[in-house]
SENUTI-327406 format. One line per 5 residues: their letters; for each residue x, y, z of N, C-alpha, C, O. Coordinates in Angstrom, 2 decimals. Layout:
<pts>
A	X:Y:Z:X:Y:Z:X:Y:Z:X:Y:Z ~ ... .
</pts>
This chain:
<pts>
MIRTP	0.90:-1.19:-0.05:-0.05:-0.10:0.07:0.84:1.26:-0.03:1.71:1.46:0.82 ~ 0.66:2.03:-0.90:1.31:3.43:-0.95:0.52:4.43:-0.13:-0.69:4.64:-0.22 ~ 1.41:5.03:0.70:0.71:6.12:1.50:1.77:7.38:1.84:2.95:7.36:1.49 ~ 1.25:8.28:2.44:2.09:9.44:2.88:2.17:9.25:4.38:1.20:9.17:5.14 ~ 3.49:9.19:4.73:3.70:8.90:6.29:3.48:10.16:7.07:3.62:11.25:6.52 .
SPGEA	3.13:10.04:8.34:2.88:11.21:9.25:4.22:11.68:9.84:5.21:10.96:9.71 ~ 4.29:12.98:10.54:5.60:13.34:10.95:5.86:12.37:12.32:7.00:12.29:12.78 ~ 4.84:11.69:12.88:5.30:10.84:13.85:6.18:9.71:13.52:6.86:9.14:14.37 ~ 6.14:9.35:12.15:6.93:8.31:11.56:8.37:8.70:11.13:9.03:7.91:10.46 ~ 8.85:9.89:11.50:10.15:10.52:11.06:11.15:9.63:11.47:12.00:9.33:10.62 .
GPLAR	11.25:9.10:12.67:12.22:8.17:13.23:12.49:6.93:12.24:13.53:6.78:11.60 ~ 11.53:6.19:12.22:11.57:4.92:11.47:11.79:5.31:9.99:12.57:4.60:9.35 ~ 11.27:6.26:9.43:11.50:6.72:8.03:13.03:7.13:7.90:13.68:6.69:6.96 ~ 13.58:7.93:8.82:15.04:8.27:8.72:15.99:7.12:8.70:17.02:7.14:8.04 ~ 15.58:6.07:9.50:16.47:4.91:9.68:16.36:4.21:8.44:17.37:3.73:7.93 .
FAERT	15.25:4.11:7.90:14.89:3.22:6.63:15.77:4.13:5.48:16.55:3.55:4.73 ~ 15.59:5.44:5.43:16.35:6.16:4.34:17.83:5.98:4.51:18.50:5.66:3.53 ~ 18.39:6.16:5.67:19.73:5.96:5.84:20.32:4.60:5.39:21.36:4.46:4.74 ~ 19.41:3.53:5.89:19.84:2.21:5.55:19.97:1.82:4.01:20.93:1.23:3.51 ~ 18.77:2.28:3.33:18.69:1.97:2.02:19.91:2.94:1.18:20.45:2.52:0.15 .
FREAF	20.18:4.05:1.67:21.07:4.91:1.13:22.48:4.04:1.08:23.08:3.76:0.05 ~ 22.88:3.68:2.43:24.03:2.85:2.59:24.13:1.78:1.86:25.20:1.44:1.35 ~ 22.91:1.05:1.71:22.96:-0.12:0.86:23.38:0.03:-0.59:24.09:-0.77:-1.20 ~ 22.85:1.16:-1.09:23.06:1.50:-2.45:24.58:1.99:-2.71:25.15:1.74:-3.77 ~ 25.15:2.66:-1.75:26.36:3.44:-2.07:27.55:3.15:-1.14:28.68:3.44:-1.54 .
EADNN	27.40:2.64:-0.03:28.38:2.36:0.95:29.56:1.67:0.42:30.66:2.12:0.75 ~ 29.50:0.64:-0.35:30.59:-0.15:-0.79:31.35:0.49:-1.76:32.45:0.00:-2.04 ~ 30.91:1.61:-2.39:31.87:2.34:-3.31:32.29:3.73:-2.87:32.77:4.54:-3.66 ~ 32.08:3.98:-1.58:32.45:5.10:-1.23:33.36:5.18:0.28:33.37:4.22:1.05 ~ 34.00:6.25:0.53:34.89:6.44:1.66:33.91:6.41:2.95:32.98:7.22:3.05 .
PDDMN	34.14:5.53:3.85:33.27:5.55:5.13:33.12:6.96:5.74:32.03:7.31:6.18 ~ 34.17:7.77:5.79:34.06:9.10:6.44:33.08:9.97:5.76:32.27:10.64:6.41 ~ 33.15:9.98:4.43:32.35:10.71:3.69:30.73:10.30:3.76:29.80:11.10:3.73 ~ 30.65:8.84:3.86:29.26:8.35:3.88:28.75:8.80:5.31:27.60:9.24:5.42 ~ 29.61:8.70:6.41:29.06:9.03:7.61:28.70:10.45:7.68:27.64:10.79:8.22 .
AYCET	29.50:11.29:7.19:29.42:12.74:7.36:28.04:13.28:6.57:27.34:14.21:6.98 ~ 27.80:12.47:5.34:26.55:12.79:4.62:25.35:12.36:5.51:24.47:13.13:5.90 ~ 25.42:10.94:5.81:24.21:10.52:6.66:23.81:11.20:7.83:22.63:11.36:8.15 ~ 24.90:11.64:8.53:24.63:12.46:9.70:23.70:13.67:9.67:22.86:13.95:10.53 ~ 23.97:14.35:8.57:23.12:15.56:8.08:21.87:15.27:7.24:20.96:16.10:7.21 .
AFSPE	21.81:14.19:6.58:20.62:13.92:5.59:19.58:13.20:6.29:18.40:13.42:6.01 ~ 19.94:12.32:7.23:18.88:11.28:7.48:18.56:11.36:9.16:18.22:10.37:9.81 ~ 18.71:12.41:9.63:18.28:12.45:11.14:16.87:12.46:11.25:16.24:12.85:10.27 ~ 16.20:12.07:12.35:14.86:12.11:12.50:14.28:13.53:12.49:13.12:13.68:12.10 ~ 15.08:14.69:12.94:14.74:15.88:12.94:14.62:16.46:11.47:13.68:17.17:11.12 .
VMRGY	15.60:16.12:10.69:15.65:16.59:9.23:14.41:15.81:8.45:13.72:16.41:7.62 ~ 14.21:14.52:8.75:13.06:13.95:8.25:11.77:14.50:8.65:10.84:14.60:7.85 ~ 11.69:14.85:9.85:10.34:15.49:10.33:10.09:16.70:9.67:8.93:17.03:9.39 ~ 11.23:17.53:9.32:11.03:18.63:8.69:10.58:18.54:7.22:9.88:19.43:6.74 ~ 10.97:17.48:6.51:10.67:17.01:5.16:9.08:16.63:5.32:8.30:17.09:4.49 .
LTDAS	8.63:15.83:6.35:7.33:15.45:6.48:6.26:16.46:6.87:5.06:16.23:6.69 ~ 6.69:17.53:7.38:5.91:18.63:7.58:5.98:19.86:6.64:5.22:20.81:6.86 ~ 6.81:19.89:5.63:6.82:20.83:4.59:5.91:20.44:3.62:6.06:19.37:3.03 ~ 4.84:21.32:3.34:3.72:21.05:2.37:4.16:21.02:0.95:3.41:20.59:0.08 ~ 5.41:21.48:0.67:5.96:21.47:-0.71:6.64:20.15:-0.99:7.12:19.91:-2.10 .
ITTLV	6.69:19.34:-0.05:7.70:18.14:-0.35:6.46:16.93:-0.15:5.70:16.90:0.82 ~ 6.44:16.08:-1.13:5.72:14.97:-1.08:6.67:13.69:-0.74:7.73:13.46:-1.33 ~ 6.16:12.95:0.22:6.83:11.71:0.57:5.97:10.65:0.48:4.98:10.67:1.22 ~ 6.15:9.63:-0.35:5.50:8.41:-0.40:6.24:7.28:0.04:7.45:7.23:-0.16 ~ 5.54:6.26:0.70:6.23:5.13:1.29:5.24:3.82:0.91:4.03:3.86:0.67 .
IAMDE	6.05:2.71:0.92:5.39:1.52:0.61:5.63:0.69:1.95:6.74:0.54:2.46 ~ 4.62:0.26:2.37:4.87:-0.62:3.67:4.21:-1.92:3.42:3.16:-1.99:2.78 ~ 4.76:-2.85:3.85:4.26:-4.32:3.58:3.25:-4.64:4.71:3.07:-3.84:5.63 ~ 2.61:-5.78:4.63:1.57:-6.12:5.55:1.92:-5.98:7.00:1.11:-5.55:7.83 ~ 3.11:-6.35:7.29:3.58:-6.33:8.74:4.01:-4.84:9.31:4.44:-4.65:10.45 .
GALAA	3.81:-3.87:8.34:4.12:-2.53:8.55:5.50:-2.03:8.28:5.77:-0.83:8.31 ~ 6.41:-3.01:7.99:7.75:-2.75:7.65:7.98:-1.93:6.32:7.39:-2.24:5.29 ~ 8.68:-1.07:6.37:8.84:-0.03:5.08:9.59:-0.96:4.00:10.58:-1.63:4.30 ~ 9.04:-0.92:2.79:9.69:-1.50:1.64:10.42:-0.59:0.71:11.43:-0.92:0.08 ~ 9.82:0.60:0.66:10.41:1.65:-0.24:9.68:3.12:-0.04:8.54:3.28:0.39 .
YAQLR	10.57:4.10:-0.43:9.92:5.37:-0.38:10.56:6.40:-1.40:11.72:6.26:-1.79 ~ 9.81:7.37:-1.78:10.19:8.53:-2.64:9.84:9.62:-2.05:8.87:9.63:-1.29 ~ 10.61:10.78:-2.31:10.38:12.16:-2.14:10.46:13.02:-3.32:11.33:12.80:-4.15 ~ 9.65:13.96:-3.46:9.51:14.85:-4.48:9.39:16.27:-4.04:8.58:16.55:-3.16 ~ 10.09:17.13:-4.55:10.11:18.48:-4.15:10.08:19.58:-5.28:10.82:19.35:-6.24 .
PQGPG	9.39:20.65:-5.32:9.25:21.60:-6.35:10.52:22.41:-6.77:10.60:23.57:-6.35 ~ 11.37:22.00:-7.45:12.59:22.84:-7.87:13.13:22.33:-9.08:12.87:21.18:-9.46 ~ 13.86:23.09:-9.71:14.68:22.79:-11.12:16.16:22.42:-10.74:16.62:22.58:-9.61 ~ 16.80:21.95:-11.72:18.11:21.48:-11.43:19.12:22.77:-11.00:20.16:22.52:-10.37 ~ 18.80:23.99:-11.32:19.59:25.04:-11.10:20.42:25.47:-12.09:20.80:26.64:-12.08 .
HGPAL	20.80:24.60:-13.04:21.52:24.99:-14.24:21.27:23.74:-15.30:20.59:22.74:-15.06 ~ 21.92:24.01:-16.40:21.53:22.98:-17.48:20.41:23.44:-18.07:20.05:24.62:-18.05 ~ 19.76:22.39:-18.71:18.57:22.82:-19.67:17.46:23.43:-18.74:17.39:23.13:-17.55 ~ 16.62:24.29:-19.34:15.48:24.81:-18.75:14.43:23.78:-18.82:14.15:23.25:-19.89 ~ 13.82:23.48:-17.69:12.68:22.53:-17.58:11.35:23.14:-17.46:11.33:24.09:-16.68 .
ERPLE	10.27:22.86:-18.00:9.13:23.57:-17.81:8.37:22.89:-16.59:8.16:21.68:-16.50 ~ 7.99:23.85:-15.65:7.38:23.62:-14.46:7.96:22.28:-13.93:7.30:21.24:-13.96 ~ 9.24:22.37:-13.42:9.77:21.21:-12.90:9.41:20.61:-11.56:8.90:21.37:-10.74 ~ 9.58:19.43:-11.25:9.39:18.88:-9.99:10.63:17.72:-9.87:10.78:16.86:-10.74 ~ 11.32:17.81:-8.93:12.40:16.85:-8.65:11.87:15.59:-7.87:11.22:15.64:-6.82 .
LWRFY	12.25:14.45:-8.55:12.20:13.17:-7.88:13.42:13.05:-7.16:14.41:12.55:-7.71 ~ 13.45:13.49:-5.95:14.74:13.76:-5.02:15.32:12.60:-4.37:16.51:12.49:-4.09 ~ 14.38:11.72:-4.12:14.81:10.39:-3.44:13.86:9.30:-3.96:12.63:9.42:-4.03 ~ 14.62:8.14:-4.33:13.68:6.97:-4.69:14.49:5.79:-4.30:15.48:5.49:-4.97 ~ 14.11:5.05:-3.19:14.80:3.79:-2.83:13.96:2.62:-2.40:12.95:2.79:-1.72 .
VDKVH	14.37:1.36:-2.81:13.71:0.23:-2.46:14.68:-0.65:-1.74:15.83:-0.91:-2.12 ~ 14.07:-1.07:-0.62:14.93:-2.08:0.15:15.32:-3.19:-0.81:14.60:-3.59:-1.72 ~ 16.56:-3.67:-0.51:17.20:-4.69:-1.33:16.34:-6.06:-1.37:16.33:-6.80:-2.35 ~ 15.68:-6.27:-0.26:14.93:-7.71:-0.23:13.77:-7.59:-1.05:13.18:-8.59:-1.45 ~ 13.38:-6.43:-1.33:12.16:-6.23:-2.30:12.49:-5.88:-3.73:11.61:-5.50:-4.50 .
HGRGI	13.64:-6.00:-4.07:14.15:-5.63:-5.56:13.51:-6.94:-6.46:13.56:-8.10:-6.06 ~ 12.94:-6.53:-7.69:12.42:-7.50:-8.48:10.85:-7.83:-8.12:10.26:-8.73:-8.71 ~ 10.39:-7.25:-7.37:8.88:-7.68:-6.88:7.82:-6.74:-7.45:6.63:-6.95:-7.23 ~ 8.24:-5.69:-8.18:7.38:-4.78:-8.77:7.07:-3.58:-7.89:6.27:-2.74:-8.30 ~ 7.66:-3.45:-6.73:7.54:-2.31:-5.81:7.87:-1.11:-6.43:7.03:-0.22:-6.52 .
AHQLM	9.15:-0.96:-6.92:9.78:0.20:-7.47:8.95:0.81:-8.79:8.95:2.01:-9.09 ~ 8.27:-0.17:-9.48:7.37:0.24:-10.62:6.04:0.80:-10.02:5.46:1.72:-10.58 ~ 5.55:0.22:-8.85:4.32:0.95:-8.27:4.69:2.23:-7.68:3.90:3.17:-7.73 ~ 5.79:2.33:-7.14:6.26:3.67:-6.43:6.47:4.60:-7.56:6.00:5.73:-7.41 ~ 7.09:4.34:-8.65:7.37:5.18:-9.68:6.06:5.71:-10.34:5.95:6.88:-10.69 .
EAAIA	5.13:4.85:-10.47:3.91:5.23:-11.08:3.11:6.22:-10.08:2.49:7.16:-10.57 ~ 3.13:6.00:-8.76:2.69:6.93:-7.84:3.41:8.36:-7.89:2.81:9.44:-7.90 ~ 4.64:8.22:-7.92:5.59:9.52:-8.03:5.13:10.49:-9.30:4.92:11.70:-9.23 ~ 5.02:9.70:-10.43:4.50:10.35:-11.64:3.14:10.92:-11.54:2.87:12.01:-12.05 ~ 2.19:10.14:-10.83:0.76:10.63:-10.65:0.81:11.84:-9.67:0.00:12.76:-9.75 .
DAAAR	1.76:11.78:-8.80:1.76:12.91:-7.81:2.25:14.12:-8.58:1.70:15.20:-8.38 ~ 3.28:14.02:-9.47:3.89:15.22:-10.33:2.84:15.71:-11.07:2.70:16.93:-11.12 ~ 1.96:14.89:-11.73:0.80:15.34:-12.46:-0.27:15.97:-11.68:-0.83:16.96:-12.16 ~ -0.61:15.54:-10.58:-1.58:16.25:-9.70:-1.04:17.57:-9.25:-1.81:18.53:-9.13 ~ 0.26:17.70:-8.98:0.80:18.99:-8.60:0.97:19.87:-9.72:1.45:20.97:-9.42 .
GAATL	0.70:19.69:-10.92:0.82:20.34:-12.18:2.14:20.59:-12.69:2.43:21.64:-13.26 ~ 2.98:19.60:-12.50:4.41:19.60:-13.03:4.35:19.37:-14.48:3.54:18.53:-14.89 ~ 5.07:19.97:-15.28:5.20:19.53:-16.74:6.50:18.55:-16.92:6.52:17.70:-17.80 ~ 7.44:18.71:-16.11:8.61:17.94:-16.08:9.02:17.24:-14.78:8.89:17.89:-13.74 ~ 9.50:16.01:-14.72:10.02:15.22:-13.49:11.28:15.01:-14.05:11.54:14.67:-15.20 .
WLGVW	12.17:15.29:-12.98:13.50:15.18:-13.14:14.29:14.63:-11.97:13.80:14.81:-10.86 ~ 15.40:14.02:-12.06:16.16:13.52:-11.03:17.71:13.55:-11.29:18.16:13.71:-12.42 ~ 18.50:13.38:-10.17:19.86:13.04:-10.52:20.27:11.71:-9.86:19.95:11.38:-8.72 ~ 21.05:10.97:-10.77:21.39:9.65:-10.39:22.95:9.44:-10.61:23.46:9.68:-11.70 ~ 23.59:9.04:-9.63:25.00:8.74:-9.78:25.57:8.13:-11.02:25.13:7.06:-11.45 .
EHNTR	26.58:8.80:-11.63:26.77:8.38:-12.84:27.31:6.87:-13.01:27.29:6.28:-14.09 ~ 27.80:6.31:-11.80:28.13:4.82:-11.81:26.89:3.93:-11.56:26.93:2.70:-11.67 ~ 25.84:4.59:-11.25:24.48:3.70:-10.90:23.74:3.32:-12.13:22.61:3.77:-12.34 ~ 24.31:2.52:-12.92:23.76:2.12:-14.30:22.50:1.41:-14.13:21.64:1.53:-15.00 ~ 22.28:0.57:-12.96:21.08:-0.17:-12.91:19.93:0.92:-12.76:18.95:0.87:-13.51 .
AQAFY	20.06:1.92:-11.76:19.02:2.88:-11.61:18.85:3.57:-12.82:17.68:3.78:-13.14 ~ 19.87:4.03:-13.69:19.64:4.81:-14.82:18.69:3.79:-15.84:17.78:4.26:-16.50 ~ 18.98:2.62:-15.85:18.13:1.71:-16.90:16.82:1.69:-16.34:15.88:1.65:-17.12 ~ 16.59:1.72:-15.00:15.27:1.59:-14.56:14.46:2.95:-14.79:13.24:2.95:-14.98 ~ 15.15:3.94:-14.76:14.48:5.30:-14.99:14.22:5.40:-16.49:13.10:5.78:-16.85 .
RKFGF	15.09:5.11:-17.35:14.86:5.06:-18.88:13.53:4.30:-19.20:12.73:4.69:-20.05 ~ 13.37:3.18:-18.44:11.94:2.46:-18.72:10.80:3.26:-18.47:9.72:2.95:-18.97 ~ 10.94:4.42:-17.63:9.70:5.11:-17.35:9.87:6.52:-18.17:9.32:7.54:-17.76 ~ 10.62:6.50:-19.28:10.77:7.76:-20.05:11.67:8.69:-19.73:11.70:9.73:-20.38 ~ 12.39:8.49:-18.87:13.40:9.60:-18.37:14.61:9.50:-19.38:15.06:8.42:-19.76 .
VDVGS	15.04:10.63:-19.77:16.33:10.68:-20.81:17.30:11.49:-19.98:16.99:12.16:-18.99 ~ 18.57:11.33:-20.53:19.75:11.91:-19.82:19.77:13.42:-20.53:19.87:13.55:-21.75 ~ 19.67:14.44:-19.69:19.75:15.74:-20.05:20.98:16.60:-19.65:21.06:17.81:-19.85 ~ 21.91:15.85:-19.06:23.08:16.82:-18.42:23.67:15.96:-17.29:23.57:14.75:-17.10 ~ 24.34:16.96:-16.53:24.88:16.40:-15.28:25.09:17.53:-14.26:25.28:18.69:-14.62 .
HTFVL	25.05:17.15:-12.98:25.44:18.16:-11.98:26.38:17.40:-10.82:26.63:16.19:-10.83 ~ 26.79:18.25:-9.90:27.54:17.58:-8.89:26.72:17.39:-7.67:25.81:18.14:-7.33 ~ 27.19:16.16:-6.92:26.68:15.87:-5.73:27.74:15.65:-4.75:28.65:14.86:-5.02 ~ 27.72:16.27:-3.63:28.77:16.19:-2.60:28.40:15.25:-1.37:27.57:15.51:-0.51 ~ 29.13:14.18:-1.47:29.05:13.17:-0.36:30.17:13.32:0.62:31.26:12.77:0.44 .
GTDVQ	29.89:14.11:1.74:30.94:14.36:2.60:31.90:15.30:2.11:31.62:16.50:2.10 ~ 33.04:14.85:1.69:34.03:15.78:1.08:34.41:15.51:-0.39:35.28:16.14:-1.00 ~ 33.62:14.42:-0.93:33.82:13.76:-2.31:32.82:14.48:-3.20:31.61:14.48:-2.97 ~ 33.37:15.10:-4.21:32.52:15.69:-5.18:32.33:14.71:-6.37:33.24:14.36:-7.12 ~ 31.01:14.31:-6.46:30.76:13.42:-7.45:29.89:13.86:-8.52:29.42:15.00:-8.45 .
TDRLM	29.61:13.14:-9.47:28.81:13.44:-10.67:27.57:12.81:-10.72:27.57:11.57:-10.74 ~ 26.49:13.41:-10.76:25.19:12.62:-11.25:24.83:13.06:-12.61:25.21:14.13:-13.09 ~ 24.07:12.18:-13.24:23.40:12.36:-14.49:22.13:13.10:-14.17:21.52:12.79:-13.15 ~ 21.71:14.00:-14.92:20.34:14.54:-14.79:19.58:13.88:-15.77:20.03:13.83:-16.91 ~ 18.40:13.31:-15.47:17.42:12.69:-16.19:16.20:13.35:-16.01:15.84:13.77:-14.91 .
ARTID	15.40:13.47:-17.24:14.05:14.15:-16.95:13.04:13.54:-18.00:13.44:13.01:-19.05 ~ 11.76:13.63:-17.66:10.66:13.24:-18.50:9.57:14.18:-18.33:9.39:14.87:-17.33 ~ 8.77:14.14:-19.51:7.69:15.12:-19.46:6.54:14.40:-18.71:6.57:13.18:-18.59 ~ 5.53:15.16:-18.22:4.47:14.63:-17.51:3.30:14.85:-18.62:3.12:15.92:-19.19 ~ 2.55:13.73:-18.83:1.43:13.83:-19.84:0.37:14.50:-19.09:-0.71:14.74:-19.63 .
</pts>
């Protein structure tokens, strides 16, 4: 079931967000950079701020027993440089627990994110994806995202390159 979490769920969502981020990127990054980023990005206080910000949509998929399986966050902003995007909305975070890969959960969550973007009046949905994350890039291409440039992502002290991918909203 896809739903919007309450601010009271900030702690569990922050722990889930950090765990899935680490699962995706920890093996390929310096532990100090990973820890520095996670300390500032995934605290319960920061997550509570996102959950109470009316401009940010957070979607979660919880399994029958209530454990989180996936989450996505969308926010109204453009990439700041590169191509001009019409009425942009950023798919800022999109993570699925590894144990649920291949079960169609990512597909469901992406459809919900696209529907949310349409409901919010966005003309373009865009995201940044690490240049080395080819699996995620292939997934996004299945949903009509195309590479439109690059930008930097700072993980601790490590300046990395993300590919910018965008799609129009019908």
